[in-house]
Backbone as CSV, one residue per row, in Angstrom:
resi,resn,N_x,N_y,N_z,CA_x,CA_y,CA_z,C_x,C_y,C_z
1,MET,20.949,83.935,10.501,22.470,83.076,10.394,22.461,81.500,9.626
2,ALA,21.045,80.913,9.776,20.847,79.661,8.772,21.379,80.106,7.128
3,GLY,21.013,81.244,6.949,20.863,81.594,5.560,22.339,81.720,5.524
4,VAL,23.850,82.202,6.320,24.878,82.419,6.275,25.136,80.638,6.199
5,VAL,24.802,79.963,6.852,25.400,78.589,6.991,25.116,77.922,5.625
6,SER,24.144,78.425,5.226,23.504,77.133,3.796,24.592,78.099,3.124
7,ARG,24.436,78.757,3.066,25.340,80.296,1.565,27.158,79.677,1.441
8,GLU,26.959,79.920,2.937,28.884,79.177,3.144,28.769,77.310,2.944
9,SER,28.146,76.825,2.632,28.290,75.255,2.826,28.451,75.098,1.141
10,VAL,27.557,76.138,0.379,27.928,75.816,-1.369,28.962,77.280,-1.131
11,ALA,29.535,77.801,-0.841,30.836,78.196,-1.048,31.760,77.357,-1.151
12,THR,32.099,76.780,0.405,33.086,75.774,0.278,32.721,74.702,-0.829
13,LEU,31.812,74.228,-1.018,32.000,73.230,-2.297,32.360,73.177,-3.677
14,ARG,31.921,74.707,-3.713,32.644,75.400,-5.135,33.263,75.406,-5.043
15,SER,34.282,75.661,-3.661,35.637,76.062,-3.116,37.000,74.795,-3.658
16,ALA,36.101,73.454,-3.094,36.185,72.247,-2.750,36.734,71.765,-4.536
17,LEU,35.299,71.985,-5.085,35.555,71.464,-6.496,35.994,72.811,-7.221
18,TRP,37.277,72.930,-7.226,37.910,74.338,-7.905,37.726,73.843,-9.352
19,PRO,38.197,72.663,-9.831,38.601,72.203,-11.015,36.854,72.916,-11.801
20,LEU,36.133,72.530,-11.551,34.697,73.009,-12.677,34.353,74.171,-12.502
21,ALA,35.448,74.869,-11.302,34.996,76.442,-11.945,35.757,76.742,-13.645
22,ARG,36.135,75.598,-13.895,37.308,76.219,-15.534,35.901,76.206,-16.741
23,LEU,34.984,75.716,-16.081,33.851,75.428,-16.939,33.123,76.768,-17.039
24,HIS,33.297,77.740,-16.512,32.601,79.077,-16.432,33.371,79.695,-17.480
25,PRO,33.147,80.957,-18.232,33.840,81.291,-19.351,34.125,82.308,-18.306
26,MET,35.432,82.346,-19.018,36.668,83.794,-18.562,36.306,85.546,-19.365
27,ALA,36.137,86.175,-18.691,36.003,87.453,-19.270,37.231,87.923,-20.449
28,THR,37.274,88.770,-21.135,38.971,89.202,-21.867,39.289,89.877,-21.229
29,PRO,40.159,90.069,-20.742,41.466,91.153,-19.721,40.604,92.350,-20.239
30,GLY,40.844,93.405,-19.700,40.701,94.681,-19.472,41.742,95.699,-20.145
31,THR,41.686,96.830,-21.029,42.129,97.614,-21.826,43.170,98.891,-20.835
32,SER,42.749,98.768,-19.771,43.076,99.733,-18.672,44.490,99.890,-17.863
33,GLU,45.217,100.535,-17.813,46.502,100.873,-17.603,46.573,100.647,-15.734
34,LEU,45.547,100.055,-15.128,45.043,99.761,-13.832,46.405,98.943,-13.377
35,ARG,46.448,99.339,-12.111,47.853,98.828,-11.422,47.773,97.155,-11.487
36,PRO,48.437,96.628,-11.803,48.496,94.648,-11.447,48.020,94.652,-10.239
37,VAL,46.976,93.335,-10.455,46.874,92.710,-9.064,47.480,91.019,-8.494
38,LEU,47.772,91.208,-7.365,48.153,89.546,-7.576,47.483,89.155,-6.638
39,MET,46.610,87.734,-6.506,45.754,87.547,-5.906,46.826,86.140,-4.880
40,VAL,46.687,86.432,-3.826,46.832,84.210,-3.255,45.810,83.931,-2.377
41,HIS,45.588,82.214,-2.730,44.655,81.394,-2.105,45.374,81.527,-0.301
42,GLY,44.359,80.824,0.120,44.077,80.419,1.297,44.385,78.800,1.379
43,PHE,44.214,78.221,2.930,44.473,76.740,3.449,43.668,76.159,2.289
44,LEU,44.351,74.666,1.525,43.816,74.052,0.887,43.144,74.840,-0.081
45,GLY,43.255,75.844,-0.396,42.982,76.955,-1.880,43.658,76.297,-3.356
46,HIS,42.945,77.010,-4.071,43.762,76.890,-5.752,43.266,78.334,-6.106
47,PRO,44.990,78.568,-7.027,44.208,79.854,-8.069,43.373,79.780,-8.388
48,GLU,42.252,79.087,-8.815,41.058,78.939,-10.008,40.047,79.398,-8.400
49,VAL,39.964,79.326,-6.923,39.067,79.637,-6.257,39.156,81.259,-6.158
50,PHE,39.809,81.913,-7.012,39.543,83.436,-7.644,39.497,83.534,-8.669
51,ARG,38.821,82.690,-9.609,37.924,83.115,-10.918,37.046,83.487,-11.262
52,PRO,36.223,83.595,-10.220,35.062,84.609,-9.981,35.526,86.362,-10.282
53,LEU,36.696,86.228,-9.115,37.293,88.211,-8.573,37.574,88.540,-9.788
54,ARG,38.334,87.411,-10.452,39.283,87.610,-11.958,38.328,87.657,-12.623
55,ARG,37.767,87.405,-13.083,36.657,87.989,-13.817,35.875,88.904,-13.933
56,ARG,35.737,89.314,-12.679,35.028,90.441,-12.067,35.942,91.915,-12.742
57,LEU,37.219,91.883,-12.443,38.046,92.461,-12.086,38.280,92.969,-13.815
58,TYR,38.401,91.686,-14.626,38.495,91.694,-16.169,37.521,93.022,-16.649
59,LEU,36.575,92.526,-15.986,34.862,93.209,-16.546,35.322,94.869,-16.126
60,GLU,35.954,95.334,-15.115,36.119,96.388,-14.542,37.373,97.429,-15.555
61,GLY,38.070,96.317,-16.055,39.152,97.214,-17.066,40.520,96.718,-16.364
62,TRP,40.495,95.738,-15.510,42.384,95.099,-15.251,42.486,94.260,-16.490
63,ARG,43.907,94.508,-16.816,44.454,93.511,-17.838,45.373,93.140,-17.169
64,HIS,45.767,92.899,-15.408,46.804,92.256,-15.443,46.601,91.777,-14.199
65,VAL,45.811,90.636,-13.822,45.495,89.667,-12.490,46.471,88.542,-12.908
66,GLU,46.753,88.016,-11.781,47.340,87.083,-11.655,47.094,86.640,-9.606
67,ALA,47.618,85.130,-9.644,47.354,84.382,-8.375,48.324,83.591,-8.376
68,VAL,48.831,83.076,-7.099,49.465,82.375,-6.687,49.427,81.337,-6.270
69,GLY,50.033,79.908,-6.670,49.652,78.426,-6.627,50.726,77.951,-5.385
70,TYR,50.423,77.458,-4.766,51.154,76.641,-3.461,50.275,75.825,-2.532
71,PRO,50.986,74.434,-2.436,50.292,73.569,-1.417,50.712,74.022,-0.218
72,SER,49.624,74.726,0.199,49.562,74.832,1.520,49.606,73.947,2.499
73,SER,49.241,72.454,2.386,48.919,71.746,3.600,50.921,71.325,4.049
74,ARG,51.824,71.328,3.116,52.804,71.071,3.492,54.022,72.369,3.781
75,LEU,54.177,73.617,3.118,55.192,74.227,3.080,54.633,74.651,4.682
76,ARG,55.798,75.620,4.793,55.704,76.652,5.934,55.372,78.006,5.870
77,LEU,55.291,79.100,6.494,55.023,80.463,6.108,56.170,80.738,5.277
78,ALA,57.556,80.924,5.986,58.645,81.401,4.857,58.781,80.522,3.732
79,GLU,57.977,79.836,3.490,58.100,78.951,2.336,56.619,79.705,1.060
80,ILE,55.733,79.669,1.725,55.087,80.539,1.126,55.211,81.880,0.359
81,VAL,55.888,82.595,1.499,56.501,84.005,1.011,57.330,83.985,-0.121
82,GLN,57.905,82.746,-0.006,58.889,82.836,-1.324,57.611,82.538,-2.646
83,ARG,57.187,81.880,-2.503,55.770,82.239,-3.568,55.450,83.528,-4.430
84,ILE,54.719,84.027,-2.956,54.475,85.330,-3.172,55.552,85.915,-4.089
85,ASP,56.767,86.220,-3.282,57.731,87.337,-3.950,58.106,86.847,-5.094
86,ALA,58.192,85.204,-5.732,58.330,85.387,-6.732,57.314,85.447,-8.362
87,ALA,56.219,85.109,-7.844,55.031,85.780,-8.941,55.390,87.194,-8.501
88,ALA,55.588,87.963,-7.887,55.110,89.344,-7.491,56.131,89.971,-8.530
89,ARG,57.403,89.720,-8.511,58.713,90.214,-8.713,58.749,90.733,-10.538
90,PRO,58.004,89.587,-11.845,57.959,90.142,-12.984,56.557,91.238,-13.253
91,LEU,55.876,91.381,-12.218,54.663,92.136,-12.623,55.670,93.647,-11.795
92,VAL,56.534,93.706,-11.000,56.979,94.818,-10.441,57.766,95.314,-11.097
93,GLU,58.891,94.435,-11.977,59.410,94.759,-13.067,58.774,95.639,-14.113
94,ALA,58.025,95.034,-14.410,57.461,95.296,-15.613,56.445,96.325,-15.616
95,HIS,55.834,96.872,-14.578,54.801,97.632,-14.168,54.821,98.666,-12.968
96,GLY,56.138,98.472,-12.456,56.266,98.997,-10.691,55.593,99.110,-9.621
97,PRO,54.941,99.099,-8.625,54.582,98.748,-7.595,52.906,98.080,-8.049
98,ILE,52.415,96.915,-7.223,51.299,96.429,-7.370,50.361,96.333,-6.275
99,ASP,49.302,95.923,-6.678,48.015,95.159,-5.545,48.219,94.003,-5.330
100,VAL,47.903,94.045,-3.879,47.541,92.305,-3.957,46.510,91.458,-2.839
101,VAL,45.598,90.813,-3.134,44.722,90.492,-2.264,45.348,89.314,-1.423
102,GLY,44.502,88.770,-0.670,45.216,87.918,-0.112,44.227,86.791,0.821
103,HIS,43.604,85.500,0.188,42.341,84.978,0.718,42.412,84.468,2.254
104,SER,42.312,84.752,3.349,42.300,83.671,4.740,44.242,83.780,5.096
105,LEU,44.729,82.090,4.808,45.930,82.254,4.879,46.848,83.046,4.168
106,GLY,46.445,83.246,2.807,47.423,84.223,2.066,47.492,85.109,1.903
107,ALA,46.143,85.613,3.150,46.443,87.454,3.893,47.533,87.372,5.124
108,VAL,47.137,86.546,5.626,48.504,86.418,6.223,49.933,86.342,5.934
109,SER,50.238,85.291,4.777,51.641,85.105,4.332,51.676,86.622,3.773
110,THR,51.176,87.062,2.958,51.462,88.268,2.609,51.915,89.404,3.280
111,ARG,51.098,89.202,4.293,51.053,90.283,5.013,52.698,90.286,6.132
112,ALA,53.029,88.537,6.161,54.590,88.761,6.794,55.580,88.734,5.552
113,TRP,54.981,89.122,4.005,56.007,89.158,3.062,55.811,90.898,3.338
114,LEU,55.418,91.361,3.260,55.183,92.466,3.397,55.799,93.393,4.359
115,ARG,55.306,92.988,5.718,56.353,93.319,6.959,57.649,92.767,7.519
116,GLU,57.752,91.798,6.849,58.984,90.827,7.106,60.480,90.800,6.115
117,PHE,59.776,90.463,5.096,60.321,90.139,3.717,60.697,91.020,2.948
118,GLY,60.875,92.441,3.301,60.359,93.257,2.077,59.603,93.097,1.236
119,GLY,58.757,92.542,1.099,57.471,93.077,0.269,56.951,94.532,-0.048
120,ALA,57.279,95.435,0.750,56.077,96.633,1.353,56.875,97.322,0.008
121,ASP,58.300,97.256,-0.893,58.605,98.056,-1.643,58.457,97.837,-3.025
122,LYS,57.258,96.692,-2.900,56.993,96.377,-4.069,55.451,96.705,-4.226
123,VAL,54.891,96.735,-3.152,53.349,96.901,-2.767,52.758,98.180,-2.945
124,ARG,51.736,98.858,-3.614,50.764,99.527,-2.983,49.567,99.633,-2.283
125,ARG,49.265,98.796,-2.646,47.583,98.219,-1.714,47.606,96.645,-1.410
126,PHE,47.601,96.338,-0.045,46.875,95.247,0.338,45.885,95.021,0.512
127,VAL,44.976,94.123,0.023,43.630,93.858,0.439,43.426,92.485,1.164
128,SER,42.985,92.157,2.162,42.912,91.234,3.157,41.246,90.681,3.113
129,LEU,41.139,89.021,2.553,39.968,88.820,2.905,39.957,87.924,3.578
130,GLY,39.442,87.944,5.093,38.754,86.900,6.057,40.424,86.308,6.839
131,GLY,41.268,87.054,6.489,42.781,87.091,7.032,42.633,86.810,8.252
132,PRO,42.955,85.142,8.939,42.894,85.171,10.929,44.724,86.125,11.100
133,HIS,44.327,87.283,11.050,45.594,88.118,11.722,46.044,87.757,13.078
134,ALA,44.925,87.718,14.308,44.912,87.558,15.305,44.611,85.891,15.597
135,GLY,44.942,84.772,14.525,45.055,83.835,14.950,43.390,83.210,14.919
136,THR,43.354,81.989,15.141,41.746,81.441,15.527,41.459,80.467,16.227
137,LEU,40.718,80.208,16.763,40.850,78.956,18.171,40.840,77.854,17.164
138,LEU,40.406,77.496,15.965,40.361,76.844,15.022,41.981,75.992,14.796
139,HIS,43.139,76.665,15.239,44.138,76.391,14.955,44.965,74.967,14.677
140,ARG,43.861,73.905,16.064,44.387,72.821,15.965,44.124,71.648,14.816
141,LEU,43.224,72.255,14.046,42.662,71.726,12.672,43.574,71.734,11.450
142,ALA,44.554,72.740,11.610,45.686,72.881,10.431,46.722,71.625,10.899
143,PRO,47.340,71.466,9.816,49.306,70.795,9.999,49.580,71.595,10.706
144,GLU,50.808,70.633,11.278,51.870,71.544,12.881,51.894,72.398,12.179
145,THR,52.858,72.499,10.735,53.736,73.960,9.859,53.146,75.088,10.230
146,LEU,51.961,75.071,10.561,50.937,76.462,10.565,50.816,76.680,11.174
147,GLY,50.811,75.769,12.897,50.701,76.433,14.012,51.556,77.874,14.499
148,PRO,52.255,77.969,13.700,52.806,79.399,14.663,52.232,80.771,13.761
149,VAL,51.311,80.261,12.691,50.692,81.637,11.872,49.219,81.247,12.429
150,LEU,48.937,80.622,12.899,47.170,80.310,12.954,46.926,80.131,14.424
151,ASP,47.481,79.957,15.588,47.704,79.662,17.165,47.840,81.232,17.653
152,PRO,46.749,81.535,18.277,47.011,82.869,18.745,47.837,83.664,19.393
153,ALA,49.050,82.594,19.913,50.041,82.572,20.902,51.303,81.832,19.683
154,GLY,50.984,82.383,18.495,51.815,81.313,17.920,52.739,82.450,17.314
155,TYR,54.535,82.000,17.092,55.418,82.835,16.884,55.053,84.235,15.878
156,TRP,54.192,83.832,14.773,53.873,85.031,13.554,52.928,85.683,13.939
157,VAL,52.336,85.045,15.133,50.915,85.728,15.069,51.485,87.285,15.986
158,GLU,52.689,87.249,17.309,52.578,87.697,18.000,53.722,88.833,17.126
159,LEU,54.478,88.381,16.496,55.145,88.987,15.511,54.857,90.014,14.694
160,LEU,53.713,89.559,13.992,53.349,90.439,12.821,52.031,91.507,13.695
161,ALA,52.064,91.494,14.805,51.288,92.442,15.458,51.638,93.615,15.977
162,GLU,53.322,93.299,15.937,54.038,94.529,16.639,54.290,95.827,15.150
163,GLY,54.040,97.012,15.505,53.676,98.235,14.550,52.849,98.346,13.732
164,PRO,52.203,99.183,12.838,51.695,99.781,11.847,51.783,98.933,10.995
165,GLU,50.996,98.569,9.735,51.007,98.165,8.721,51.901,98.816,7.409
166,PRO,52.696,98.673,6.691,53.675,99.284,5.788,53.611,99.563,4.491
167,VAL,52.271,98.831,4.781,51.027,100.039,2.766,50.300,99.940,3.712
168,ASP,49.094,100.670,2.210,48.127,101.316,2.587,47.238,99.589,2.570
169,THR,46.081,99.332,3.295,45.607,97.943,3.245,44.177,98.232,4.349
170,VAL,43.422,97.065,3.492,42.295,97.870,3.254,41.699,95.607,4.157
171,VAL,40.891,95.627,5.141,40.436,94.593,5.237,38.494,94.162,5.164
172,ILE,38.401,92.944,4.656,37.144,92.700,4.068,37.041,91.371,4.792
173,ARG,35.777,91.200,6.431,36.227,90.161,5.996,34.035,90.061,6.472
174,ALA,33.983,88.449,7.018,32.398,88.287,7.271,32.449,88.491,9.180
175,ARG,31.207,89.075,9.016,30.509,88.987,10.968,30.383,87.221,11.205
176,TYR,29.562,86.641,10.555,29.961,85.542,11.175,30.753,84.460,10.660
177,ASP,32.030,84.654,10.057,33.142,83.702,9.735,33.257,82.262,9.965
178,GLN,33.203,81.378,10.218,32.871,80.188,10.710,34.638,79.428,10.767
179,GLN,35.422,80.440,10.236,37.291,79.855,10.165,37.553,80.484,11.182
180,VAL,37.297,81.450,11.127,38.506,82.893,11.474,37.492,82.862,12.901
181,PHE,37.988,82.029,13.799,36.990,82.391,15.220,37.426,83.092,16.118
182,PRO,37.114,83.772,16.795,35.822,84.667,16.949,36.368,85.632,15.703
183,PRO,35.305,86.093,14.305,35.260,86.474,13.357,36.395,87.951,13.698
184,GLU,36.237,88.264,14.619,36.967,90.059,15.344,38.362,89.215,14.788
185,ARG,38.776,88.387,14.996,40.250,87.850,14.764,41.042,88.387,13.218
186,ALA,40.174,88.889,12.215,40.340,89.041,10.865,40.618,90.886,10.969
187,ARG,40.261,91.181,11.998,40.950,93.078,11.811,42.282,92.818,12.146
188,LEU,42.512,94.302,11.854,43.796,95.053,11.967,43.302,96.129,12.616
189,PRO,44.565,96.680,13.919,44.369,97.822,14.641,44.723,98.977,14.086
190,GLY,43.623,99.686,13.207,43.820,101.401,12.593,43.322,100.927,11.123
191,VAL,43.427,99.992,10.744,42.759,99.882,9.525,41.540,99.537,9.072
192,ARG,41.473,100.493,7.954,39.588,100.409,7.144,39.567,99.134,7.027
193,GLU,37.925,98.433,7.423,37.643,97.363,6.893,36.559,97.330,6.836
194,VAL,35.631,96.730,6.067,34.086,96.191,5.537,34.044,95.264,6.256
195,VAL,32.690,94.871,6.680,32.405,94.043,7.389,30.728,93.802,6.767
196,LEU,31.304,92.522,6.155,29.842,91.846,5.336,28.886,90.857,6.031
197,GLU,27.800,91.078,5.610,26.350,90.657,6.092,26.478,89.585,5.487
198,GLY,25.837,88.306,5.920,25.168,87.006,4.789,26.177,86.171,4.302
199,HIS,27.589,86.076,4.783,28.264,84.993,3.945,29.533,84.580,5.242
200,GLY,29.757,84.010,5.111,31.137,83.349,5.533,32.753,83.158,4.997
201,HIS,33.481,82.807,5.898,34.587,82.486,5.348,34.687,82.589,3.762
202,ASN,34.378,81.236,3.397,34.518,80.840,2.175,33.645,81.741,1.139
203,GLY,32.735,82.367,1.547,31.673,83.082,0.956,32.555,84.314,0.409
204,LEU,33.554,84.943,0.888,33.987,85.919,0.763,34.551,85.874,-0.789
205,LEU,34.918,84.662,-1.608,35.590,84.332,-2.379,34.536,84.354,-3.721
206,TRP,33.043,84.120,-3.270,32.020,84.109,-4.653,31.388,84.872,-4.308
207,SER,30.916,85.845,-3.723,30.235,86.931,-3.190,30.237,87.991,-3.789
208,THR,29.100,89.030,-4.631,29.433,89.412,-5.108,29.695,90.870,-4.431
209,ALA,28.843,91.115,-3.441,29.478,91.995,-2.532,30.154,92.458,-1.881
210,ALA,31.430,90.902,-1.978,32.549,91.160,-1.062,33.525,91.493,-2.700
211,HIS,32.866,91.145,-4.200,34.058,92.083,-4.975,33.854,92.801,-5.204
212,ASP,32.451,93.362,-5.076,32.333,94.812,-4.966,33.166,95.690,-4.188
213,ALA,33.446,95.277,-2.789,33.707,95.490,-1.792,36.040,95.596,-2.293
214,VAL,36.352,94.321,-3.113,37.683,94.512,-3.461,37.758,95.468,-4.828
215,VAL,37.146,95.279,-5.379,37.127,97.017,-6.137,37.251,98.317,-5.813
216,GLU,36.672,98.677,-5.137,36.580,99.910,-4.100,37.603,99.979,-3.820
217,ALA,37.820,98.963,-2.798,39.046,99.185,-2.129,40.511,99.450,-3.157
218,LEU,40.829,98.679,-4.318,41.281,98.775,-5.600,41.699,99.898,-5.973
219,ARG,40.256,100.466,-6.192,40.241,101.947,-6.997,40.690,102.904,-5.553
220,ALA,40.125,103.204,-4.691,40.869,104.000,-4.456,41.453,104.588,-4.840
221,PRO,41.729,106.187,-4.324,43.246,106.607,-4.221,43.954,106.576,-3.355
C-alpha cells in the first residue's frame, strides 16, 4: 500500500505540472487506419495529461488521436458534454464512429453524452479510466457545479445508473483509488473491467499497465 501511495503522489505531481509534459518528445502519428480516439480528461486536468497515452497509441499505429479540453472547475456537466460533442463531430464526419477514452470526471461526462445527449450514435467503444460512476465520498471537495455529478445521491449519478450501457464499454480502474472512494464506485454493472494493482487514480494516466489495458480494449473486436 505504501508503494501505491508513493506512485500516486508522483503521478499527481506530474499531472499538476502538465506543461512539463511537453518537454518529452512525442512520437510520430502512425499510419494504420485504426478508428480515431478521442480522450477526455478529468477534474482539474488538461489534454496534456494524456500525452503519454497519446504517444503510446501513435507507437501502436494510431493516426488520429485527439483530446478535449475544458475548464472543469467552472462548467456544469451539460457544458462539458457540449465540449465533447464539438470535438467528436469532425472526427465522426471524416471517419465514422470513433472510440473514446475518459478519465475520472471525463469518463462520467462521456457516459452522460452517450446516454442522454445522443453521443452513442457517434461512438463504437468507450473506455472508462477511474470514472466515479456511482459517485465518490469525496464529492464535498468538488465545486458546487459538480455536486449532482459526484455525490452518490446526486441527480446525474442516479439518472445514469438506469439501464444498460448504449455502446460497448470497458472499465479500467485502480484497486486502491484514493479519489473514487470507495474504489468500487468506478464499476459499471455488467461491464467488463480491468482492475490494476499498484496504481492509484492519477496513476492510470501514467502507468504502462493502464496503457496496455487501454490498447487491448481499443483493439478488441
